[in-house]
A tleap script that builds the chain and sets N, CA, C and O, in Angstrom:
source leaprc.protein.ff14SB
mol = sequence {
  NMET ASP PRO GLY ALA THR ALA GLY SER ALA
  PHE ALA ALA ALA ARG LYS VAL LYS VAL ALA
  ASP GLU CYS GLY PHE GLY ASP ILE LEU SER
  GLY ARG SER GLY TYR THR THR GLY ILE GLY
  ILE SER PRO SER TRP VAL GLN ARG MET SER
  ILE ASN THR VAL PRO GLY ASN ASP THR VAL
  LEU GLU PRO GLY MET VAL PHE ARG VAL CYS
  THR VAL LEU GLN MET PRO ASN VAL PHE GLY
  VAL GLY GLU SER SER THR VAL MET ILE THR
  GLU THR GLY LEU GLU ASN LEU THR ALA ASP
  MET GLU ALA GLY PRO PHE LEU ILE CGLU
}
set mol.1.N position { 227.507 194.688 104.968 }
set mol.1.CA position { 226.441 193.750 104.676 }
set mol.1.C position { 225.611 193.567 105.943 }
set mol.1.O position { 226.000 192.851 106.866 }
set mol.2.N position { 224.482 194.219 105.961 }
set mol.2.CA position { 223.591 194.147 107.105 }
set mol.2.C position { 222.255 193.567 106.684 }
set mol.2.O position { 221.870 193.694 105.522 }
set mol.3.N position { 221.529 192.926 107.614 }
set mol.3.CA position { 220.192 192.448 107.261 }
set mol.3.C position { 219.321 193.633 106.865 }
set mol.3.O position { 219.355 194.684 107.505 }
set mol.4.N position { 218.545 193.453 105.805 }
set mol.4.CA position { 217.687 194.527 105.309 }
set mol.4.C position { 218.317 195.318 104.180 }
set mol.4.O position { 217.606 195.970 103.415 }
set mol.5.N position { 219.646 195.274 104.059 }
set mol.5.CA position { 220.318 195.920 102.929 }
set mol.5.C position { 220.102 195.052 101.695 }
set mol.5.O position { 219.671 193.905 101.811 }
set mol.6.N position { 220.397 195.587 100.524 }
set mol.6.CA position { 220.266 194.795 99.306 }
set mol.6.C position { 221.638 194.312 98.827 }
set mol.6.O position { 222.675 194.852 99.212 }
set mol.7.N position { 221.614 193.293 97.986 }
set mol.7.CA position { 222.857 192.794 97.404 }
set mol.7.C position { 223.530 193.891 96.578 }
set mol.7.O position { 224.758 193.980 96.544 }
set mol.8.N position { 222.732 194.723 95.917 }
set mol.8.CA position { 223.285 195.834 95.147 }
set mol.8.C position { 223.967 196.869 96.019 }
set mol.8.O position { 225.002 197.418 95.642 }
set mol.9.N position { 223.389 197.143 97.190 }
set mol.9.CA position { 224.018 198.119 98.078 }
set mol.9.C position { 225.302 197.553 98.694 }
set mol.9.O position { 226.224 198.307 99.005 }
set mol.10.N position { 225.363 196.228 98.872 }
set mol.10.CA position { 226.597 195.601 99.357 }
set mol.10.C position { 227.708 195.775 98.319 }
set mol.10.O position { 228.855 196.049 98.672 }
set mol.11.N position { 227.362 195.613 97.040 }
set mol.11.CA position { 228.339 195.838 95.967 }
set mol.11.C position { 228.819 197.288 95.995 }
set mol.11.O position { 230.021 197.547 95.927 }
set mol.12.N position { 227.885 198.229 96.095 }
set mol.12.CA position { 228.244 199.650 96.100 }
set mol.12.C position { 229.164 199.982 97.278 }
set mol.12.O position { 230.111 200.754 97.127 }
set mol.13.N position { 228.889 199.403 98.447 }
set mol.13.CA position { 229.730 199.647 99.619 }
set mol.13.C position { 231.136 199.099 99.398 }
set mol.13.O position { 232.119 199.736 99.776 }
set mol.14.N position { 231.233 197.914 98.784 }
set mol.14.CA position { 232.547 197.330 98.520 }
set mol.14.C position { 233.341 198.200 97.553 }
set mol.14.O position { 234.559 198.322 97.685 }
set mol.15.N position { 232.670 198.796 96.597 }
set mol.15.CA position { 233.358 199.616 95.599 }
set mol.15.C position { 233.715 201.005 96.123 }
set mol.15.O position { 234.472 201.727 95.475 }
set mol.16.N position { 233.188 201.390 97.278 }
set mol.16.CA position { 233.583 202.669 97.879 }
set mol.16.C position { 235.029 202.626 98.340 }
set mol.16.O position { 235.686 203.663 98.433 }
set mol.17.N position { 235.528 201.430 98.630 }
set mol.17.CA position { 236.933 201.264 98.983 }
set mol.17.C position { 237.701 201.344 97.672 }
set mol.17.O position { 237.607 200.439 96.842 }
set mol.18.N position { 238.435 202.384 97.484 }
set mol.18.CA position { 239.042 202.712 96.183 }
set mol.18.C position { 240.486 202.240 96.040 }
set mol.18.O position { 241.229 202.795 95.230 }
set mol.19.N position { 240.903 201.232 96.804 }
set mol.19.CA position { 242.296 200.794 96.750 }
set mol.19.C position { 242.690 200.369 95.342 }
set mol.19.O position { 243.749 200.768 94.857 }
set mol.20.N position { 241.854 199.560 94.669 }
set mol.20.CA position { 242.190 199.109 93.313 }
set mol.20.C position { 242.304 200.299 92.362 }
set mol.20.O position { 243.211 200.343 91.530 }
set mol.21.N position { 241.379 201.271 92.481 }
set mol.21.CA position { 241.446 202.463 91.633 }
set mol.21.C position { 242.719 203.258 91.889 }
set mol.21.O position { 243.395 203.686 90.954 }
set mol.22.N position { 243.039 203.452 93.171 }
set mol.22.CA position { 244.204 204.250 93.539 }
set mol.22.C position { 245.510 203.604 93.092 }
set mol.22.O position { 246.507 204.293 92.879 }
set mol.23.N position { 245.503 202.281 92.951 }
set mol.23.CA position { 246.703 201.569 92.508 }
set mol.23.C position { 246.727 201.352 90.997 }
set mol.23.O position { 247.645 200.722 90.473 }
set mol.24.N position { 245.711 201.877 90.292 }
set mol.24.CA position { 245.679 201.768 88.844 }
set mol.24.C position { 245.068 200.492 88.304 }
set mol.24.O position { 245.248 200.173 87.129 }
set mol.25.N position { 244.336 199.743 89.153 }
set mol.25.CA position { 243.760 198.480 88.713 }
set mol.25.C position { 242.231 198.488 88.691 }
set mol.25.O position { 241.621 197.433 88.510 }
set mol.26.N position { 241.602 199.637 88.867 }
set mol.26.CA position { 240.152 199.717 88.926 }
set mol.26.C position { 239.464 199.201 87.677 }
set mol.26.O position { 238.348 198.687 87.753 }
set mol.27.N position { 240.113 199.329 86.530 }
set mol.27.CA position { 239.497 198.902 85.272 }
set mol.27.C position { 239.509 197.392 85.080 }
set mol.27.O position { 238.841 196.886 84.178 }
set mol.28.N position { 240.253 196.658 85.909 }
set mol.28.CA position { 240.247 195.203 85.786 }
set mol.28.C position { 239.641 194.524 87.015 }
set mol.28.O position { 239.809 193.320 87.206 }
set mol.29.N position { 238.939 195.291 87.844 }
set mol.29.CA position { 238.263 194.769 89.024 }
set mol.29.C position { 237.020 194.007 88.596 }
set mol.29.O position { 236.268 194.479 87.744 }
set mol.30.N position { 236.798 192.849 89.169 }
set mol.30.CA position { 235.660 191.998 88.822 }
set mol.30.C position { 234.332 192.730 89.007 }
set mol.30.O position { 234.223 193.644 89.824 }
set mol.31.N position { 233.332 192.319 88.240 }
set mol.31.CA position { 232.022 192.960 88.257 }
set mol.31.C position { 231.103 192.532 89.371 }
set mol.31.O position { 229.951 192.963 89.399 }
set mol.32.N position { 231.554 191.707 90.288 }
set mol.32.CA position { 230.759 191.358 91.469 }
set mol.32.C position { 231.677 191.303 92.673 }
set mol.32.O position { 232.871 191.030 92.550 }
set mol.33.N position { 231.104 191.565 93.843 }
set mol.33.CA position { 231.926 191.572 95.050 }
set mol.33.C position { 231.612 190.385 95.957 }
set mol.33.O position { 232.169 190.280 97.050 }
set mol.34.N position { 230.729 189.492 95.517 }
set mol.34.CA position { 230.431 188.310 96.308 }
set mol.34.C position { 229.253 187.532 95.762 }
set mol.34.O position { 228.581 187.953 94.821 }
set mol.35.N position { 229.019 186.377 96.384 }
set mol.35.CA position { 227.913 185.504 95.977 }
set mol.35.C position { 227.570 184.576 97.134 }
set mol.35.O position { 228.415 184.288 97.981 }
set mol.36.N position { 226.325 184.111 97.163 }
set mol.36.CA position { 225.907 183.205 98.224 }
set mol.36.C position { 226.542 181.838 98.029 }
set mol.36.O position { 226.878 181.429 96.917 }
set mol.37.N position { 226.690 181.152 99.147 }
set mol.37.CA position { 227.229 179.799 99.139 }
set mol.37.C position { 226.560 179.022 100.259 }
set mol.37.O position { 225.928 179.612 101.135 }
set mol.38.N position { 226.692 177.727 100.237 }
set mol.38.CA position { 226.123 176.916 101.300 }
set mol.38.C position { 225.398 175.700 100.766 }
set mol.38.O position { 225.356 175.464 99.559 }
set mol.39.N position { 224.836 174.941 101.665 }
set mol.39.CA position { 224.215 173.678 101.317 }
set mol.39.C position { 223.007 173.840 100.384 }
set mol.39.O position { 222.691 172.921 99.628 }
set mol.40.N position { 222.337 174.983 100.427 }
set mol.40.CA position { 221.166 175.206 99.583 }
set mol.40.C position { 221.501 175.728 98.204 }
set mol.40.O position { 220.601 175.945 97.393 }
set mol.41.N position { 222.774 175.935 97.918 }
set mol.41.CA position { 223.197 176.478 96.626 }
set mol.41.C position { 223.940 175.390 95.863 }
set mol.41.O position { 224.986 174.923 96.314 }
set mol.42.N position { 223.415 174.985 94.719 }
set mol.42.CA position { 224.077 173.963 93.903 }
set mol.42.C position { 225.391 174.496 93.366 }
set mol.42.O position { 225.442 175.625 92.879 }
set mol.43.N position { 226.473 173.696 93.443 }
set mol.43.CA position { 227.757 174.173 92.921 }
set mol.43.C position { 227.706 174.353 91.409 }
set mol.43.O position { 227.134 173.533 90.691 }
set mol.44.N position { 228.298 175.413 90.953 }
set mol.44.CA position { 228.337 175.726 89.526 }
set mol.44.C position { 229.430 176.749 89.296 }
set mol.44.O position { 229.610 177.657 90.108 }
set mol.45.N position { 230.157 176.618 88.211 }
set mol.45.CA position { 231.226 177.562 87.912 }
set mol.45.C position { 230.703 178.988 87.828 }
set mol.45.O position { 231.385 179.916 88.264 }
set mol.46.N position { 229.509 179.182 87.277 }
set mol.46.CA position { 228.971 180.528 87.095 }
set mol.46.C position { 227.974 180.920 88.183 }
set mol.46.O position { 227.391 182.002 88.116 }
set mol.47.N position { 227.769 180.072 89.173 }
set mol.47.CA position { 226.906 180.383 90.317 }
set mol.47.C position { 225.509 180.843 89.898 }
set mol.47.O position { 225.007 181.833 90.431 }
set mol.48.N position { 224.883 180.156 88.970 }
set mol.48.CA position { 223.565 180.561 88.460 }
set mol.48.C position { 222.491 180.631 89.535 }
set mol.48.O position { 221.602 181.478 89.459 }
set mol.49.N position { 222.554 179.763 90.527 }
set mol.49.CA position { 221.506 179.716 91.547 }
set mol.49.C position { 221.798 180.618 92.740 }
set mol.49.O position { 220.989 180.703 93.664 }
set mol.50.N position { 222.927 181.280 92.728 }
set mol.50.CA position { 223.301 182.091 93.881 }
set mol.50.C position { 222.781 183.520 93.752 }
set mol.50.O position { 222.291 183.938 92.703 }
set mol.51.N position { 222.907 184.241 94.845 }
set mol.51.CA position { 222.596 185.671 94.866 }
set mol.51.C position { 223.930 186.386 94.719 }
set mol.51.O position { 224.806 186.244 95.573 }
set mol.52.N position { 224.093 187.143 93.661 }
set mol.52.CA position { 225.334 187.860 93.411 }
set mol.52.C position { 225.245 189.293 93.931 }
set mol.52.O position { 224.218 189.955 93.776 }
set mol.53.N position { 226.321 189.761 94.542 }
set mol.53.CA position { 226.393 191.169 94.930 }
set mol.53.C position { 226.926 191.932 93.724 }
set mol.53.O position { 228.133 192.052 93.512 }
set mol.54.N position { 225.978 192.442 92.943 }
set mol.54.CA position { 226.253 193.175 91.710 }
set mol.54.C position { 225.387 194.427 91.682 }
set mol.54.O position { 224.399 194.511 92.411 }
set mol.55.N position { 225.746 195.403 90.847 }
set mol.55.CA position { 224.934 196.623 90.767 }
set mol.55.C position { 223.484 196.301 90.406 }
set mol.55.O position { 223.216 195.485 89.525 }
set mol.56.N position { 222.562 196.954 91.099 }
set mol.56.CA position { 221.142 196.839 90.779 }
set mol.56.C position { 220.431 195.621 91.323 }
set mol.56.O position { 219.231 195.475 91.091 }
set mol.57.N position { 221.121 194.729 92.044 }
set mol.57.CA position { 220.446 193.554 92.598 }
set mol.57.C position { 219.660 193.979 93.838 }
set mol.57.O position { 220.245 194.373 94.847 }
set mol.58.N position { 218.337 193.895 93.755 }
set mol.58.CA position { 217.459 194.340 94.842 }
set mol.58.C position { 217.128 193.243 95.853 }
set mol.58.O position { 216.265 193.440 96.708 }
set mol.59.N position { 217.794 192.099 95.771 }
set mol.59.CA position { 217.568 191.019 96.735 }
set mol.59.C position { 217.955 191.501 98.128 }
set mol.59.O position { 219.055 192.014 98.332 }
set mol.60.N position { 217.052 191.333 99.076 }
set mol.60.CA position { 217.290 191.791 100.449 }
set mol.60.C position { 218.109 190.746 101.205 }
set mol.60.O position { 217.800 189.555 101.169 }
set mol.61.N position { 219.153 191.206 101.889 }
set mol.61.CA position { 219.985 190.320 102.704 }
set mol.61.C position { 219.257 189.988 103.991 }
set mol.61.O position { 218.677 190.862 104.636 }
set mol.62.N position { 219.293 188.697 104.363 }
set mol.62.CA position { 218.578 188.222 105.549 }
set mol.62.C position { 219.521 187.437 106.447 }
set mol.62.O position { 220.476 186.826 105.968 }
set mol.63.N position { 219.250 187.453 107.775 }
set mol.63.CA position { 220.064 186.660 108.693 }
set mol.63.C position { 220.090 185.197 108.256 }
set mol.63.O position { 219.074 184.639 107.841 }
set mol.64.N position { 221.265 184.594 108.357 }
set mol.64.CA position { 221.449 183.200 107.967 }
set mol.64.C position { 222.024 183.029 106.570 }
set mol.64.O position { 222.543 181.960 106.246 }
set mol.65.N position { 221.942 184.059 105.737 }
set mol.65.CA position { 222.551 183.965 104.407 }
set mol.65.C position { 224.066 183.952 104.558 }
set mol.65.O position { 224.625 184.667 105.390 }
set mol.66.N position { 224.727 183.124 103.738 }
set mol.66.CA position { 226.179 183.018 103.779 }
set mol.66.C position { 226.722 183.442 102.415 }
set mol.66.O position { 226.254 182.977 101.376 }
set mol.67.N position { 227.713 184.328 102.435 }
set mol.67.CA position { 228.296 184.868 101.211 }
set mol.67.C position { 229.795 184.642 101.181 }
set mol.67.O position { 230.476 184.705 102.205 }
set mol.68.N position { 230.285 184.380 99.996 }
set mol.68.CA position { 231.713 184.441 99.727 }
set mol.68.C position { 231.946 185.863 99.239 }
set mol.68.O position { 231.435 186.241 98.185 }
set mol.69.N position { 232.703 186.653 99.978 }
set mol.69.CA position { 232.998 188.039 99.626 }
set mol.69.C position { 234.380 188.040 98.983 }
set mol.69.O position { 235.348 187.568 99.579 }
set mol.70.N position { 234.468 188.569 97.769 }
set mol.70.CA position { 235.719 188.437 97.042 }
set mol.70.C position { 236.111 189.723 96.316 }
set mol.70.O position { 235.274 190.543 95.938 }
set mol.71.N position { 237.402 189.854 96.146 }
set mol.71.CA position { 237.972 190.904 95.304 }
set mol.71.C position { 238.814 190.184 94.269 }
set mol.71.O position { 239.729 189.437 94.615 }
set mol.72.N position { 238.508 190.407 93.004 }
set mol.72.CA position { 239.218 189.729 91.925 }
set mol.72.C position { 239.675 190.756 90.897 }
set mol.72.O position { 238.883 191.563 90.412 }
set mol.73.N position { 240.953 190.714 90.577 }
set mol.73.CA position { 241.510 191.509 89.480 }
set mol.73.C position { 241.792 190.516 88.356 }
set mol.73.O position { 242.483 189.517 88.555 }
set mol.74.N position { 241.250 190.804 87.171 }
set mol.74.CA position { 241.477 189.863 86.079 }
set mol.74.C position { 241.626 190.567 84.741 }
set mol.74.O position { 240.893 191.499 84.411 }
set mol.75.N position { 242.584 190.094 84.000 }
set mol.75.CA position { 242.812 190.544 82.641 }
set mol.75.C position { 242.738 189.267 81.796 }
set mol.75.O position { 243.687 188.483 81.787 }
set mol.76.N position { 241.613 189.045 81.078 }
set mol.76.CA position { 241.415 187.789 80.353 }
set mol.76.C position { 242.622 187.399 79.499 }
set mol.76.O position { 243.216 188.225 78.805 }
set mol.77.N position { 242.957 186.130 79.573 }
set mol.77.CA position { 244.068 185.526 78.836 }
set mol.77.C position { 245.436 186.073 79.226 }
set mol.77.O position { 246.427 185.816 78.542 }
set mol.78.N position { 245.495 186.838 80.337 }
set mol.78.CA position { 246.768 187.364 80.809 }
set mol.78.C position { 247.012 186.910 82.249 }
set mol.78.O position { 247.992 186.218 82.526 }
set mol.79.N position { 246.111 187.304 83.173 }
set mol.79.CA position { 246.251 186.888 84.562 }
set mol.79.C position { 244.958 187.138 85.316 }
set mol.79.O position { 244.060 187.834 84.842 }
set mol.80.N position { 244.890 186.558 86.486 }
set mol.80.CA position { 243.808 186.812 87.429 }
set mol.80.C position { 244.333 186.561 88.826 }
set mol.80.O position { 245.114 185.634 89.040 }
set mol.81.N position { 243.919 187.369 89.767 }
set mol.81.CA position { 244.322 187.198 91.158 }
set mol.81.C position { 243.154 187.650 92.027 }
set mol.81.O position { 242.445 188.596 91.686 }
set mol.82.N position { 242.964 186.978 93.132 }
set mol.82.CA position { 241.845 187.357 93.992 }
set mol.82.C position { 242.077 186.971 95.436 }
set mol.82.O position { 243.023 186.259 95.774 }
set mol.83.N position { 241.198 187.455 96.261 }
set mol.83.CA position { 241.172 187.104 97.684 }
set mol.83.C position { 239.717 187.037 98.088 }
set mol.83.O position { 238.861 187.687 97.488 }
set mol.84.N position { 239.442 186.237 99.118 }
set mol.84.CA position { 238.046 186.132 99.543 }
set mol.84.C position { 237.954 185.663 100.978 }
set mol.84.O position { 238.914 185.150 101.552 }
set mol.85.N position { 236.793 185.850 101.534 }
set mol.85.CA position { 236.463 185.291 102.841 }
set mol.85.C position { 234.975 184.968 102.834 }
set mol.85.O position { 234.225 185.451 101.986 }
set mol.86.N position { 234.568 184.160 103.774 }
set mol.86.CA position { 233.168 183.751 103.876 }
set mol.86.C position { 232.557 184.435 105.086 }
set mol.86.O position { 233.131 184.416 106.175 }
set mol.87.N position { 231.392 185.038 104.894 }
set mol.87.CA position { 230.701 185.737 105.980 }
set mol.87.C position { 229.245 185.274 106.048 }
set mol.87.O position { 228.673 184.831 105.052 }
set mol.88.N position { 228.667 185.385 107.224 }
set mol.88.CA position { 227.253 185.078 107.412 }
set mol.88.C position { 226.535 186.334 107.893 }
set mol.88.O position { 226.998 187.024 108.801 }
set mol.89.N position { 225.406 186.615 107.271 }
set mol.89.CA position { 224.578 187.732 107.716 }
set mol.89.C position { 223.947 187.330 109.049 }
set mol.89.O position { 223.386 186.242 109.173 }
set mol.90.N position { 224.043 188.215 110.044 }
set mol.90.CA position { 223.449 187.959 111.360 }
set mol.90.C position { 222.334 188.970 111.609 }
set mol.90.O position { 222.061 189.815 110.757 }
set mol.91.N position { 221.711 188.890 112.737 }
set mol.91.CA position { 220.653 189.844 113.091 }
set mol.91.C position { 221.192 191.271 113.181 }
set mol.91.O position { 220.446 192.229 112.979 }
set mol.92.N position { 222.488 191.419 113.485 }
set mol.92.CA position { 223.055 192.751 113.712 }
set mol.92.C position { 224.114 193.170 112.702 }
set mol.92.O position { 224.647 194.274 112.812 }
set mol.93.N position { 224.432 192.342 111.737 }
set mol.93.CA position { 225.469 192.683 110.765 }
set mol.93.C position { 225.982 191.448 110.091 }
set mol.93.O position { 225.225 190.743 109.423 }
set mol.94.N position { 227.285 191.162 110.254 }
set mol.94.CA position { 227.830 189.945 109.676 }
set mol.94.C position { 228.891 189.364 110.584 }
set mol.94.O position { 229.480 190.050 111.420 }
set mol.95.N position { 229.115 188.067 110.391 }
set mol.95.CA position { 230.135 187.348 111.133 }
set mol.95.C position { 231.115 186.765 110.121 }
set mol.95.O position { 230.701 186.105 109.168 }
set mol.96.N position { 232.405 187.001 110.318 }
set mol.96.CA position { 233.429 186.449 109.441 }
set mol.96.C position { 233.611 184.975 109.795 }
set mol.96.O position { 233.961 184.651 110.930 }
set mol.97.N position { 233.377 184.078 108.831 }
set mol.97.CA position { 233.524 182.643 109.054 }
set mol.97.C position { 234.886 182.117 108.622 }
set mol.97.O position { 235.179 180.937 108.813 }
set mol.98.N position { 235.717 182.971 108.046 }
set mol.98.CA position { 237.052 182.579 107.618 }
set mol.98.C position { 237.994 182.851 108.778 }
set mol.98.O position { 238.423 183.986 108.989 }
set mol.99.N position { 238.315 181.806 109.528 }
set mol.99.CA position { 239.004 181.939 110.807 }
set mol.99.C position { 240.360 182.614 110.729 }
set mol.99.O position { 240.742 183.320 111.662 }
set mol.100.N position { 241.089 182.424 109.661 }
set mol.100.CA position { 242.446 182.975 109.622 }
set mol.100.C position { 242.542 184.338 108.950 }
set mol.100.O position { 243.643 184.807 108.662 }
set mol.101.N position { 241.406 184.977 108.697 }
set mol.101.CA position { 241.420 186.277 108.029 }
set mol.101.C position { 241.345 187.405 109.053 }
set mol.101.O position { 240.561 187.346 110.001 }
set mol.102.N position { 242.158 188.417 108.855 }
set mol.102.CA position { 242.072 189.625 109.650 }
set mol.102.C position { 241.133 190.591 108.947 }
set mol.102.O position { 240.835 190.419 107.765 }
set mol.103.N position { 240.668 191.597 109.659 }
set mol.103.CA position { 239.831 192.627 109.040 }
set mol.103.C position { 240.642 193.302 107.947 }
set mol.103.O position { 241.846 193.497 108.111 }
set mol.104.N position { 240.025 193.657 106.860 }
set mol.104.CA position { 240.762 194.250 105.745 }
set mol.104.C position { 239.882 195.242 105.023 }
set mol.104.O position { 238.859 195.626 105.590 }
set mol.105.N position { 240.182 195.676 103.854 }
set mol.105.CA position { 241.301 195.217 103.033 }
set mol.105.C position { 242.615 195.864 103.430 }
set mol.105.O position { 242.638 196.872 104.136 }
set mol.106.N position { 243.705 195.277 102.971 }
set mol.106.CA position { 245.032 195.784 103.250 }
set mol.106.C position { 245.734 196.100 101.945 }
set mol.106.O position { 245.521 195.406 100.951 }
set mol.107.N position { 246.549 197.109 101.922 }
set mol.107.CA position { 247.383 197.444 100.775 }
set mol.107.C position { 248.816 197.117 101.171 }
set mol.107.O position { 249.344 197.673 102.133 }
set mol.108.N position { 249.440 196.213 100.425 }
set mol.108.CA position { 250.816 195.832 100.700 }
set mol.108.C position { 251.684 196.482 99.640 }
set mol.108.O position { 251.507 196.240 98.446 }
set mol.109.N position { 252.616 197.305 100.076 }
set mol.109.CA position { 253.490 198.017 99.124 }
set mol.109.C position { 254.885 197.464 99.177 }
set mol.109.O position { 255.763 197.932 98.451 }
savepdb mol mol.pdb
quit
């Protein structure tokens, strides 16, 4: 996630990491890899006012934007599990705002 990239390209980059596919869970991977958050975004379960990192979203990422970056595996009415961290777009890339998170993703076997 770099300034000048699009939300759609951020989604595509996240999906290049094929861990879920390689473990047989690619078909239950959530359809977005993140969404904006912060004081300017009204809270909502479906994040209607946010910028979603989804295929085809041409919104340009700009310094100061804050995103919740998430990986969610879900099988409706059966289970759901996810992980996330919060990042801020900077002039040169992104800054991880989730203090206790290490660089990832990790595969635990």
